[in-house]
PyMOL Python script that loads the backbone (N, CA, C, O; Angstrom):
from pymol import cmd

cmd.read_pdbstr("""\
ATOM      1  N   UNK A   1      85.724 -32.233 -28.091  1.00  0.00           N
ATOM      2  CA  UNK A   1      84.965 -33.454 -27.883  1.00  0.00           C
ATOM      3  C   UNK A   1      85.439 -34.482 -28.924  1.00  0.00           C
ATOM      4  O   UNK A   1      85.551 -34.179 -30.111  1.00  0.00           O
ATOM      5  N   UNK A   2      85.707 -35.683 -28.454  1.00  0.00           N
ATOM      6  CA  UNK A   2      86.131 -36.727 -29.379  1.00  0.00           C
ATOM      7  C   UNK A   2      84.913 -37.399 -30.032  1.00  0.00           C
ATOM      8  O   UNK A   2      83.770 -37.066 -29.720  1.00  0.00           O
ATOM      9  N   UNK A   3      85.171 -38.327 -30.921  1.00  0.00           N
ATOM     10  CA  UNK A   3      84.092 -38.976 -31.669  1.00  0.00           C
ATOM     11  C   UNK A   3      83.120 -39.703 -30.746  1.00  0.00           C
ATOM     12  O   UNK A   3      81.906 -39.605 -30.924  1.00  0.00           O
ATOM     13  N   UNK A   4      83.644 -40.428 -29.766  1.00  0.00           N
ATOM     14  CA  UNK A   4      82.765 -41.166 -28.856  1.00  0.00           C
ATOM     15  C   UNK A   4      81.866 -40.210 -28.072  1.00  0.00           C
ATOM     16  O   UNK A   4      80.684 -40.493 -27.880  1.00  0.00           O
ATOM     17  N   UNK A   5      82.408 -39.093 -27.623  1.00  0.00           N
ATOM     18  CA  UNK A   5      81.607 -38.096 -26.918  1.00  0.00           C
ATOM     19  C   UNK A   5      80.545 -37.496 -27.817  1.00  0.00           C
ATOM     20  O   UNK A   5      79.412 -37.266 -27.393  1.00  0.00           O
ATOM     21  N   UNK A   6      80.918 -37.246 -29.054  1.00  0.00           N
ATOM     22  CA  UNK A   6      79.964 -36.711 -30.026  1.00  0.00           C
ATOM     23  C   UNK A   6      78.813 -37.689 -30.261  1.00  0.00           C
ATOM     24  O   UNK A   6      77.652 -37.285 -30.324  1.00  0.00           O
ATOM     25  N   UNK A   7      79.144 -38.981 -30.391  1.00  0.00           N
ATOM     26  CA  UNK A   7      78.108 -39.988 -30.631  1.00  0.00           C
ATOM     27  C   UNK A   7      77.188 -40.152 -29.423  1.00  0.00           C
ATOM     28  O   UNK A   7      75.980 -40.332 -29.578  1.00  0.00           O
ATOM     29  N   UNK A   8      77.761 -40.091 -28.217  1.00  0.00           N
ATOM     30  CA  UNK A   8      76.923 -40.164 -27.017  1.00  0.00           C
ATOM     31  C   UNK A   8      75.982 -38.966 -26.945  1.00  0.00           C
ATOM     32  O   UNK A   8      74.804 -39.106 -26.614  1.00  0.00           O
ATOM     33  N   UNK A   9      76.510 -37.803 -27.254  1.00  0.00           N
ATOM     34  CA  UNK A   9      75.685 -36.589 -27.242  1.00  0.00           C
ATOM     35  C   UNK A   9      74.537 -36.716 -28.240  1.00  0.00           C
ATOM     36  O   UNK A   9      73.409 -36.322 -27.947  1.00  0.00           O
ATOM     37  N   UNK A  10      74.824 -37.263 -29.412  1.00  0.00           N
ATOM     38  CA  UNK A  10      73.789 -37.453 -30.430  1.00  0.00           C
ATOM     39  C   UNK A  10      72.708 -38.420 -29.932  1.00  0.00           C
ATOM     40  O   UNK A  10      71.522 -38.210 -30.184  1.00  0.00           O
ATOM     41  N   UNK A  11      73.118 -39.468 -29.230  1.00  0.00           N
ATOM     42  CA  UNK A  11      72.134 -40.428 -28.690  1.00  0.00           C
ATOM     43  C   UNK A  11      71.251 -39.773 -27.632  1.00  0.00           C
ATOM     44  O   UNK A  11      70.045 -40.015 -27.578  1.00  0.00           O
ATOM     45  N   UNK A  12      71.863 -38.944 -26.798  1.00  0.00           N
ATOM     46  CA  UNK A  12      71.096 -38.247 -25.759  1.00  0.00           C
ATOM     47  C   UNK A  12      70.070 -37.311 -26.400  1.00  0.00           C
ATOM     48  O   UNK A  12      68.907 -37.290 -25.997  1.00  0.00           O
ATOM     49  N   UNK A  13      70.498 -36.547 -27.388  1.00  0.00           N
ATOM     50  CA  UNK A  13      69.587 -35.606 -28.043  1.00  0.00           C
ATOM     51  C   UNK A  13      68.468 -36.332 -28.776  1.00  0.00           C
ATOM     52  O   UNK A  13      67.328 -35.867 -28.785  1.00  0.00           O
ATOM     53  N   UNK A  14      68.782 -37.466 -29.387  1.00  0.00           N
ATOM     54  CA  UNK A  14      67.757 -38.259 -30.073  1.00  0.00           C
ATOM     55  C   UNK A  14      66.713 -38.753 -29.068  1.00  0.00           C
ATOM     56  O   UNK A  14      65.511 -38.681 -29.326  1.00  0.00           O
ATOM     57  N   UNK A  15      67.180 -39.252 -27.930  1.00  0.00           N
ATOM     58  CA  UNK A  15      66.265 -39.726 -26.887  1.00  0.00           C
ATOM     59  C   UNK A  15      65.387 -38.582 -26.387  1.00  0.00           C
ATOM     60  O   UNK A  15      64.185 -38.760 -26.186  1.00  0.00           O
ATOM     61  N   UNK A  16      65.979 -37.418 -26.189  1.00  0.00           N
ATOM     62  CA  UNK A  16      65.236 -36.246 -25.721  1.00  0.00           C
ATOM     63  C   UNK A  16      64.135 -35.871 -26.724  1.00  0.00           C
ATOM     64  O   UNK A  16      62.994 -35.627 -26.334  1.00  0.00           O
ATOM     65  N   UNK A  17      64.482 -35.828 -28.005  1.00  0.00           N
ATOM     66  CA  UNK A  17      63.489 -35.492 -29.034  1.00  0.00           C
ATOM     67  C   UNK A  17      62.369 -36.537 -29.082  1.00  0.00           C
ATOM     68  O   UNK A  17      61.195 -36.188 -29.213  1.00  0.00           O
ATOM     69  N   UNK A  18      62.734 -37.810 -28.975  1.00  0.00           N
ATOM     70  CA  UNK A  18      61.731 -38.870 -28.989  1.00  0.00           C
ATOM     71  C   UNK A  18      60.787 -38.740 -27.784  1.00  0.00           C
ATOM     72  O   UNK A  18      59.577 -38.922 -27.915  1.00  0.00           O
ATOM     73  N   UNK A  19      61.344 -38.430 -26.630  1.00  0.00           N
ATOM     74  CA  UNK A  19      60.523 -38.284 -25.424  1.00  0.00           C
ATOM     75  C   UNK A  19      59.562 -37.101 -25.557  1.00  0.00           C
ATOM     76  O   UNK A  19      58.395 -37.198 -25.178  1.00  0.00           O
ATOM     77  N   UNK A  20      60.054 -35.993 -26.091  1.00  0.00           N
ATOM     78  CA  UNK A  20      59.168 -34.830 -26.268  1.00  0.00           C
ATOM     79  C   UNK A  20      58.083 -35.124 -27.299  1.00  0.00           C
ATOM     80  O   UNK A  20      56.946 -34.678 -27.145  1.00  0.00           O
ATOM     81  N   UNK A  21      58.428 -35.877 -28.361  1.00  0.00           N
ATOM     82  CA  UNK A  21      57.408 -36.263 -29.352  1.00  0.00           C
ATOM     83  C   UNK A  21      56.361 -37.154 -28.716  1.00  0.00           C
ATOM     84  O   UNK A  21      55.169 -36.992 -28.978  1.00  0.00           O
ATOM     85  N   UNK A  22      56.784 -38.090 -27.886  1.00  0.00           N
ATOM     86  CA  UNK A  22      55.842 -38.978 -27.203  1.00  0.00           C
ATOM     87  C   UNK A  22      54.934 -38.175 -26.275  1.00  0.00           C
ATOM     88  O   UNK A  22      53.744 -38.467 -26.161  1.00  0.00           O
ATOM     89  N   UNK A  23      55.495 -37.166 -25.614  1.00  0.00           N
ATOM     90  CA  UNK A  23      54.705 -36.336 -24.697  1.00  0.00           C
ATOM     91  C   UNK A  23      53.582 -35.611 -25.436  1.00  0.00           C
ATOM     92  O   UNK A  23      52.532 -35.338 -24.854  1.00  0.00           O
ATOM     93  N   UNK A  24      53.795 -35.301 -26.700  1.00  0.00           N
ATOM     94  CA  UNK A  24      52.744 -34.638 -27.475  1.00  0.00           C
ATOM     95  C   UNK A  24      51.515 -35.519 -27.656  1.00  0.00           C
ATOM     96  O   UNK A  24      50.419 -35.024 -27.922  1.00  0.00           O
ATOM     97  N   UNK A  25      51.703 -36.826 -27.510  1.00  0.00           N
ATOM     98  CA  UNK A  25      50.596 -37.772 -27.680  1.00  0.00           C
ATOM     99  C   UNK A  25      49.843 -38.022 -26.373  1.00  0.00           C
ATOM    100  O   UNK A  25      48.823 -38.710 -26.361  1.00  0.00           O
ATOM    101  N   UNK A  26      50.343 -37.467 -25.287  1.00  0.00           N
ATOM    102  CA  UNK A  26      49.695 -37.641 -23.981  1.00  0.00           C
ATOM    103  C   UNK A  26      48.394 -36.848 -23.945  1.00  0.00           C
ATOM    104  O   UNK A  26      48.218 -35.900 -24.711  1.00  0.00           O
ATOM    105  N   UNK A  27      47.484 -37.236 -23.056  1.00  0.00           N
ATOM    106  CA  UNK A  27      46.248 -36.452 -22.906  1.00  0.00           C
ATOM    107  C   UNK A  27      46.573 -34.986 -22.616  1.00  0.00           C
ATOM    108  O   UNK A  27      47.537 -34.678 -21.916  1.00  0.00           O
ATOM    109  N   UNK A  28      45.769 -34.108 -23.154  1.00  0.00           N
ATOM    110  CA  UNK A  28      46.035 -32.668 -23.075  1.00  0.00           C
ATOM    111  C   UNK A  28      46.272 -32.187 -21.643  1.00  0.00           C
ATOM    112  O   UNK A  28      47.151 -31.358 -21.406  1.00  0.00           O
ATOM    113  N   UNK A  29      45.494 -32.701 -20.690  1.00  0.00           N
ATOM    114  CA  UNK A  29      45.606 -32.215 -19.313  1.00  0.00           C
ATOM    115  C   UNK A  29      46.907 -32.630 -18.619  1.00  0.00           C
ATOM    116  O   UNK A  29      47.269 -32.041 -17.600  1.00  0.00           O
ATOM    117  N   UNK A  30      47.608 -33.618 -19.146  1.00  0.00           N
ATOM    118  CA  UNK A  30      48.872 -34.028 -18.512  1.00  0.00           C
ATOM    119  C   UNK A  30      50.091 -33.750 -19.383  1.00  0.00           C
ATOM    120  O   UNK A  30      51.218 -34.010 -18.962  1.00  0.00           O
ATOM    121  N   UNK A  31      49.890 -33.237 -20.567  1.00  0.00           N
ATOM    122  CA  UNK A  31      50.974 -33.024 -21.535  1.00  0.00           C
ATOM    123  C   UNK A  31      52.048 -32.062 -21.012  1.00  0.00           C
ATOM    124  O   UNK A  31      53.238 -32.370 -21.080  1.00  0.00           O
ATOM    125  N   UNK A  32      51.643 -30.920 -20.500  1.00  0.00           N
ATOM    126  CA  UNK A  32      52.609 -29.915 -20.032  1.00  0.00           C
ATOM    127  C   UNK A  32      53.438 -30.457 -18.864  1.00  0.00           C
ATOM    128  O   UNK A  32      54.648 -30.239 -18.802  1.00  0.00           O
ATOM    129  N   UNK A  33      52.789 -31.153 -17.955  1.00  0.00           N
ATOM    130  CA  UNK A  33      53.508 -31.707 -16.806  1.00  0.00           C
ATOM    131  C   UNK A  33      54.512 -32.767 -17.258  1.00  0.00           C
ATOM    132  O   UNK A  33      55.635 -32.817 -16.755  1.00  0.00           O
ATOM    133  N   UNK A  34      54.113 -33.606 -18.197  1.00  0.00           N
ATOM    134  CA  UNK A  34      55.007 -34.635 -18.710  1.00  0.00           C
ATOM    135  C   UNK A  34      56.222 -34.016 -19.396  1.00  0.00           C
ATOM    136  O   UNK A  34      57.347 -34.467 -19.183  1.00  0.00           O
ATOM    137  N   UNK A  35      56.006 -32.992 -20.211  1.00  0.00           N
ATOM    138  CA  UNK A  35      57.122 -32.309 -20.862  1.00  0.00           C
ATOM    139  C   UNK A  35      58.059 -31.692 -19.832  1.00  0.00           C
ATOM    140  O   UNK A  35      59.278 -31.732 -19.998  1.00  0.00           O
ATOM    141  N   UNK A  36      57.503 -31.128 -18.777  1.00  0.00           N
ATOM    142  CA  UNK A  36      58.322 -30.527 -17.729  1.00  0.00           C
ATOM    143  C   UNK A  36      59.176 -31.576 -17.029  1.00  0.00           C
ATOM    144  O   UNK A  36      60.348 -31.327 -16.744  1.00  0.00           O
ATOM    145  N   UNK A  37      58.604 -32.746 -16.750  1.00  0.00           N
ATOM    146  CA  UNK A  37      59.355 -33.825 -16.108  1.00  0.00           C
ATOM    147  C   UNK A  37      60.502 -34.277 -17.013  1.00  0.00           C
ATOM    148  O   UNK A  37      61.618 -34.491 -16.541  1.00  0.00           O
ATOM    149  N   UNK A  38      60.231 -34.421 -18.303  1.00  0.00           N
ATOM    150  CA  UNK A  38      61.263 -34.819 -19.260  1.00  0.00           C
ATOM    151  C   UNK A  38      62.403 -33.796 -19.265  1.00  0.00           C
ATOM    152  O   UNK A  38      63.576 -34.163 -19.201  1.00  0.00           O
ATOM    153  N   UNK A  39      62.051 -32.534 -19.341  1.00  0.00           N
ATOM    154  CA  UNK A  39      63.068 -31.480 -19.357  1.00  0.00           C
ATOM    155  C   UNK A  39      63.876 -31.462 -18.063  1.00  0.00           C
ATOM    156  O   UNK A  39      65.093 -31.280 -18.099  1.00  0.00           O
ATOM    157  N   UNK A  40      63.217 -31.647 -16.921  1.00  0.00           N
ATOM    158  CA  UNK A  40      63.913 -31.659 -15.636  1.00  0.00           C
ATOM    159  C   UNK A  40      64.890 -32.831 -15.550  1.00  0.00           C
ATOM    160  O   UNK A  40      66.011 -32.678 -15.064  1.00  0.00           O
ATOM    161  N   UNK A  41      64.461 -33.995 -16.021  1.00  0.00           N
ATOM    162  CA  UNK A  41      65.343 -35.171 -16.007  1.00  0.00           C
ATOM    163  C   UNK A  41      66.595 -34.912 -16.839  1.00  0.00           C
ATOM    164  O   UNK A  41      67.709 -35.205 -16.405  1.00  0.00           O
ATOM    165  N   UNK A  42      66.405 -34.367 -18.026  1.00  0.00           N
ATOM    166  CA  UNK A  42      67.547 -34.093 -18.894  1.00  0.00           C
ATOM    167  C   UNK A  42      68.453 -33.022 -18.274  1.00  0.00           C
ATOM    168  O   UNK A  42      69.677 -33.154 -18.278  1.00  0.00           O
ATOM    169  N   UNK A  43      67.857 -31.995 -17.759  1.00  0.00           N
ATOM    170  CA  UNK A  43      68.627 -30.887 -17.181  1.00  0.00           C
ATOM    171  C   UNK A  43      69.415 -31.337 -15.947  1.00  0.00           C
ATOM    172  O   UNK A  43      70.535 -30.876 -15.725  1.00  0.00           O
ATOM    173  N   UNK A  44      68.837 -32.228 -15.152  1.00  0.00           N
ATOM    174  CA  UNK A  44      69.512 -32.664 -13.925  1.00  0.00           C
ATOM    175  C   UNK A  44      70.795 -33.444 -14.227  1.00  0.00           C
ATOM    176  O   UNK A  44      71.675 -33.543 -13.372  1.00  0.00           O
ATOM    177  N   UNK A  45      70.900 -33.991 -15.430  1.00  0.00           N
ATOM    178  CA  UNK A  45      72.094 -34.750 -15.806  1.00  0.00           C
ATOM    179  C   UNK A  45      72.927 -34.052 -16.874  1.00  0.00           C
ATOM    180  O   UNK A  45      73.830 -34.654 -17.454  1.00  0.00           O
ATOM    181  N   UNK A  46      72.632 -32.814 -17.125  1.00  0.00           N
ATOM    182  CA  UNK A  46      73.285 -32.053 -18.192  1.00  0.00           C
ATOM    183  C   UNK A  46      74.813 -32.013 -18.068  1.00  0.00           C
ATOM    184  O   UNK A  46      75.516 -32.107 -19.074  1.00  0.00           O
ATOM    185  N   UNK A  47      75.318 -31.879 -16.866  1.00  0.00           N
ATOM    186  CA  UNK A  47      76.749 -31.712 -16.663  1.00  0.00           C
ATOM    187  C   UNK A  47      77.489 -33.026 -16.405  1.00  0.00           C
ATOM    188  O   UNK A  47      78.666 -33.012 -16.044  1.00  0.00           O
ATOM    189  N   UNK A  48      76.813 -34.147 -16.587  1.00  0.00           N
ATOM    190  CA  UNK A  48      77.443 -35.455 -16.376  1.00  0.00           C
ATOM    191  C   UNK A  48      78.532 -35.672 -17.427  1.00  0.00           C
ATOM    192  O   UNK A  48      78.287 -35.517 -18.624  1.00  0.00           O
ATOM    193  N   UNK A  49      79.718 -36.026 -16.980  1.00  0.00           N
ATOM    194  CA  UNK A  49      80.855 -36.274 -17.887  1.00  0.00           C
ATOM    195  C   UNK A  49      81.255 -37.749 -17.903  1.00  0.00           C
ATOM    196  O   UNK A  49      82.036 -38.177 -18.753  1.00  0.00           O
ATOM    197  N   UNK A  50      80.718 -38.519 -16.965  1.00  0.00           N
ATOM    198  CA  UNK A  50      81.051 -39.937 -16.837  1.00  0.00           C
ATOM    199  C   UNK A  50      80.340 -40.728 -17.946  1.00  0.00           C
ATOM    200  O   UNK A  50      79.121 -40.896 -17.914  1.00  0.00           O
ATOM    201  N   UNK A  51      81.105 -41.200 -18.909  1.00  0.00           N
ATOM    202  CA  UNK A  51      80.516 -41.864 -20.080  1.00  0.00           C
ATOM    203  C   UNK A  51      79.760 -43.134 -19.717  1.00  0.00           C
ATOM    204  O   UNK A  51      78.748 -43.456 -20.339  1.00  0.00           O
ATOM    205  N   UNK A  52      80.241 -43.846 -18.729  1.00  0.00           N
ATOM    206  CA  UNK A  52      79.531 -45.058 -18.303  1.00  0.00           C
ATOM    207  C   UNK A  52      78.166 -44.690 -17.728  1.00  0.00           C
ATOM    208  O   UNK A  52      77.167 -45.350 -18.017  1.00  0.00           O
ATOM    209  N   UNK A  53      78.126 -43.643 -16.920  1.00  0.00           N
ATOM    210  CA  UNK A  53      76.851 -43.199 -16.350  1.00  0.00           C
ATOM    211  C   UNK A  53      75.931 -42.680 -17.460  1.00  0.00           C
ATOM    212  O   UNK A  53      74.725 -42.920 -17.418  1.00  0.00           O
ATOM    213  N   UNK A  54      76.480 -41.981 -18.439  1.00  0.00           N
ATOM    214  CA  UNK A  54      75.676 -41.478 -19.555  1.00  0.00           C
ATOM    215  C   UNK A  54      75.051 -42.645 -20.314  1.00  0.00           C
ATOM    216  O   UNK A  54      73.871 -42.602 -20.661  1.00  0.00           O
ATOM    217  N   UNK A  55      75.845 -43.695 -20.573  1.00  0.00           N
ATOM    218  CA  UNK A  55      75.302 -44.878 -21.260  1.00  0.00           C
ATOM    219  C   UNK A  55      74.178 -45.507 -20.439  1.00  0.00           C
ATOM    220  O   UNK A  55      73.150 -45.908 -20.984  1.00  0.00           O
ATOM    221  N   UNK A  56      74.383 -45.589 -19.122  1.00  0.00           N
ATOM    222  CA  UNK A  56      73.349 -46.127 -18.247  1.00  0.00           C
ATOM    223  C   UNK A  56      72.081 -45.276 -18.313  1.00  0.00           C
ATOM    224  O   UNK A  56      70.974 -45.807 -18.410  1.00  0.00           O
ATOM    225  N   UNK A  57      72.249 -43.961 -18.260  1.00  0.00           N
ATOM    226  CA  UNK A  57      71.093 -43.063 -18.303  1.00  0.00           C
ATOM    227  C   UNK A  57      70.355 -43.165 -19.640  1.00  0.00           C
ATOM    228  O   UNK A  57      69.126 -43.094 -19.678  1.00  0.00           O
ATOM    229  N   UNK A  58      71.098 -43.330 -20.734  1.00  0.00           N
ATOM    230  CA  UNK A  58      70.467 -43.513 -22.045  1.00  0.00           C
ATOM    231  C   UNK A  58      69.646 -44.795 -22.040  1.00  0.00           C
ATOM    232  O   UNK A  58      68.505 -44.811 -22.501  1.00  0.00           O
ATOM    233  N   UNK A  59      70.224 -45.861 -21.520  1.00  0.00           N
ATOM    234  CA  UNK A  59      69.521 -47.144 -21.453  1.00  0.00           C
ATOM    235  C   UNK A  59      68.260 -47.036 -20.594  1.00  0.00           C
ATOM    236  O   UNK A  59      67.190 -47.508 -20.977  1.00  0.00           O
ATOM    237  N   UNK A  60      68.405 -46.412 -19.440  1.00  0.00           N
ATOM    238  CA  UNK A  60      67.262 -46.222 -18.543  1.00  0.00           C
ATOM    239  C   UNK A  60      66.190 -45.353 -19.202  1.00  0.00           C
ATOM    240  O   UNK A  60      65.000 -45.656 -19.120  1.00  0.00           O
ATOM    241  N   UNK A  61      66.614 -44.289 -19.845  1.00  0.00           N
ATOM    242  CA  UNK A  61      65.677 -43.394 -20.522  1.00  0.00           C
ATOM    243  C   UNK A  61      64.957 -44.082 -21.669  1.00  0.00           C
ATOM    244  O   UNK A  61      63.770 -43.844 -21.891  1.00  0.00           O
ATOM    245  N   UNK A  62      65.664 -44.930 -22.395  1.00  0.00           N
ATOM    246  CA  UNK A  62      65.052 -45.670 -23.498  1.00  0.00           C
ATOM    247  C   UNK A  62      63.973 -46.610 -22.976  1.00  0.00           C
ATOM    248  O   UNK A  62      62.899 -46.721 -23.566  1.00  0.00           O
ATOM    249  N   UNK A  63      64.261 -47.282 -21.874  1.00  0.00           N
ATOM    250  CA  UNK A  63      63.266 -48.181 -21.273  1.00  0.00           C
ATOM    251  C   UNK A  63      62.049 -47.397 -20.769  1.00  0.00           C
ATOM    252  O   UNK A  63      60.910 -47.833 -20.935  1.00  0.00           O
ATOM    253  N   UNK A  64      62.296 -46.261 -20.167  1.00  0.00           N
ATOM    254  CA  UNK A  64      61.184 -45.429 -19.678  1.00  0.00           C
ATOM    255  C   UNK A  64      60.350 -44.901 -20.845  1.00  0.00           C
ATOM    256  O   UNK A  64      59.124 -44.840 -20.765  1.00  0.00           O
ATOM    257  N   UNK A  65      61.025 -44.521 -21.926  1.00  0.00           N
ATOM    258  CA  UNK A  65      60.314 -44.050 -23.115  1.00  0.00           C
ATOM    259  C   UNK A  65      59.475 -45.176 -23.713  1.00  0.00           C
ATOM    260  O   UNK A  65      58.338 -44.956 -24.133  1.00  0.00           O
ATOM    261  N   UNK A  66      60.034 -46.364 -23.748  1.00  0.00           N
ATOM    262  CA  UNK A  66      59.297 -47.526 -24.262  1.00  0.00           C
ATOM    263  C   UNK A  66      58.021 -47.745 -23.441  1.00  0.00           C
ATOM    264  O   UNK A  66      56.948 -47.973 -24.000  1.00  0.00           O
ATOM    265  N   UNK A  67      58.148 -47.674 -22.123  1.00  0.00           N
ATOM    266  CA  UNK A  67      56.980 -47.818 -21.253  1.00  0.00           C
ATOM    267  C   UNK A  67      55.953 -46.728 -21.492  1.00  0.00           C
ATOM    268  O   UNK A  67      54.751 -46.991 -21.512  1.00  0.00           O
ATOM    269  N   UNK A  68      56.426 -45.508 -21.674  1.00  0.00           N
ATOM    270  CA  UNK A  68      55.524 -44.390 -21.923  1.00  0.00           C
ATOM    271  C   UNK A  68      54.777 -44.563 -23.240  1.00  0.00           C
ATOM    272  O   UNK A  68      53.563 -44.368 -23.304  1.00  0.00           O
ATOM    273  N   UNK A  69      55.506 -44.927 -24.284  1.00  0.00           N
ATOM    274  CA  UNK A  69      54.856 -45.083 -25.591  1.00  0.00           C
ATOM    275  C   UNK A  69      53.859 -46.233 -25.574  1.00  0.00           C
ATOM    276  O   UNK A  69      52.808 -46.151 -26.209  1.00  0.00           O
ATOM    277  N   UNK A  70      54.181 -47.309 -24.850  1.00  0.00           N
ATOM    278  CA  UNK A  70      53.226 -48.417 -24.726  1.00  0.00           C
ATOM    279  C   UNK A  70      51.987 -47.970 -23.971  1.00  0.00           C
ATOM    280  O   UNK A  70      50.864 -48.321 -24.334  1.00  0.00           O
ATOM    281  N   UNK A  71      52.200 -47.195 -22.920  1.00  0.00           N
ATOM    282  CA  UNK A  71      51.076 -46.705 -22.129  1.00  0.00           C
ATOM    283  C   UNK A  71      50.174 -45.785 -22.964  1.00  0.00           C
ATOM    284  O   UNK A  71      48.953 -45.783 -22.808  1.00  0.00           O
ATOM    285  N   UNK A  72      50.798 -45.013 -23.846  1.00  0.00           N
ATOM    286  CA  UNK A  72      50.031 -44.087 -24.672  1.00  0.00           C
ATOM    287  C   UNK A  72      49.504 -44.749 -25.947  1.00  0.00           C
ATOM    288  O   UNK A  72      48.851 -44.100 -26.764  1.00  0.00           O
ATOM    289  N   UNK A  73      49.792 -46.054 -26.116  1.00  0.00           N
ATOM    290  CA  UNK A  73      49.292 -46.768 -27.276  1.00  0.00           C
ATOM    291  C   UNK A  73      50.010 -46.422 -28.562  1.00  0.00           C
ATOM    292  O   UNK A  73      49.401 -46.380 -29.630  1.00  0.00           O
ATOM    293  N   UNK A  74      51.328 -46.169 -28.458  1.00  0.00           N
ATOM    294  CA  UNK A  74      52.096 -45.765 -29.624  1.00  0.00           C
ATOM    295  C   UNK A  74      53.181 -46.779 -29.955  1.00  0.00           C
ATOM    296  O   UNK A  74      54.285 -46.385 -30.329  1.00  0.00           O
ATOM    297  N   UNK A  75      52.901 -48.068 -29.831  1.00  0.00           N
ATOM    298  CA  UNK A  75      53.911 -49.096 -30.073  1.00  0.00           C
ATOM    299  C   UNK A  75      54.530 -48.919 -31.455  1.00  0.00           C
ATOM    300  O   UNK A  75      53.861 -48.565 -32.426  1.00  0.00           O
ATOM    301  N   UNK A  76      55.829 -49.177 -31.505  1.00  0.00           N
ATOM    302  CA  UNK A  76      56.544 -49.110 -32.762  1.00  0.00           C
ATOM    303  C   UNK A  76      56.994 -47.721 -33.171  1.00  0.00           C
ATOM    304  O   UNK A  76      57.491 -47.546 -34.284  1.00  0.00           O
ATOM    305  N   UNK A  77      56.837 -46.735 -32.312  1.00  0.00           N
ATOM    306  CA  UNK A  77      57.204 -45.368 -32.679  1.00  0.00           C
ATOM    307  C   UNK A  77      58.525 -44.906 -32.092  1.00  0.00           C
ATOM    308  O   UNK A  77      58.863 -43.728 -32.210  1.00  0.00           O
ATOM    309  N   UNK A  78      59.297 -45.812 -31.453  1.00  0.00           N
ATOM    310  CA  UNK A  78      60.594 -45.359 -30.937  1.00  0.00           C
ATOM    311  C   UNK A  78      61.704 -46.226 -31.343  1.00  0.00           C
ATOM    312  O   UNK A  78      62.853 -45.967 -30.983  1.00  0.00           O
TER     313      UNK A  78
END
""", "prot")
cmd.dss("prot")
cmd.show_as("cartoon", "prot")
cmd.util.cbc("prot")
cmd.orient("prot")
């Protein structure tokens, strides 16, 4: 893996950790389902090698995380 691939991988893992942390703040009755959705989304794109698509998915995931944190009242935590 070259440096650019390594950096993209690091961004993906950071986004994943942030999403799982945000899920911990969700109401107890929906927390497990939210974590499962996050894991499924990440797993469905696990084998993606197209760097442009990976950048797009990171951008999309960041926006979705921002919406989630705002919905959960956690502004400024991502």
